[in-house]
Each structure stands twice: as C-alpha cells, then as structure tokens.
C-alpha positions, 0 to 999 in steps of 0.5 A, a space after each residue: 500500500 502506498 502512502 496516499 492510499 487509504 486503508 480498508 478500515 472505517 470509522 462510524 462517527 456520531 452525527 455531531 462529530 460528522 457535522 462538525 468535521 464537515 462544517 470545518 471542511 466547508 469553511 476551508 473550501 470557502 476560504 480556498 475559493 476566496 483565495 482563488 477569487 483574490 488571485 483572479 482579482 489580482 490581489 496583493 501578494 501579502 493579502 493572499 499569503 495571509 489568507 493562505 496562512 488562515 487556511 493552513 491554520 484551519 486545516 491544522 485545527 481540523 487535524 487536531 480535532 480528528 486526532 483527538 477523536 481518533 485517540 479517544 475512540 479508535 486507539 482506546 478501543 483497539 488497545 482494549 481489544 488487545 491490538 497493540 499494533 495500533 500504537 505503531 500505526 499512530 506513530 507512523 501516522 504522526 510522522 507523516 502528519 508532522 513533516 
C-alpha cells in the first residue's frame, strides 16, 4: 500500500462529530475559493499569503480535532481489544502528519 492510499478500515462517527468535521471542511473550501477569487482579482501578494496562512491554520485545527477523536475512540478501543499494533500505526501516522 502506498502512502496516499487509504486503508480498508472505517470509522462510524456520531452525527455531531460528522457535522462538525464537515462544517470545518466547508469553511476551508470557502476560504480556498476566496483565495482563488483574490488571485483572479489580482490581489496583493501579502493579502493572499495571509489568507493562505488562515487556511493552513484551519486545516491544522481540523487535524487536531480528528486526532483527538481518533485517540479517544479508535486507539482506546483497539488497545482494549488487545491490538497493540495500533500504537505503531499512530506513530507512523504522526510522522507523516508532522513533516
């Protein structure tokens, strides 16, 4: 399996968690479209860079929320079930995310 492929495991999310994550992604999508408009409108480079920085921060925040939920649910459940390899999986994921 390559780095960009998803594994075959899935996760059932509560309606609240799903809506929160989806709302965050839709806001990020709106920010990206805003930057596209800025570029089309020949906006000043530093203004665009500030908006791109805001997008990066929003993506980092999304990842933090996702990681917290993963730890509280998937990781805890796996360890309780005796799947100690989940720690290695988490370690490898964090290495990729923290590049």
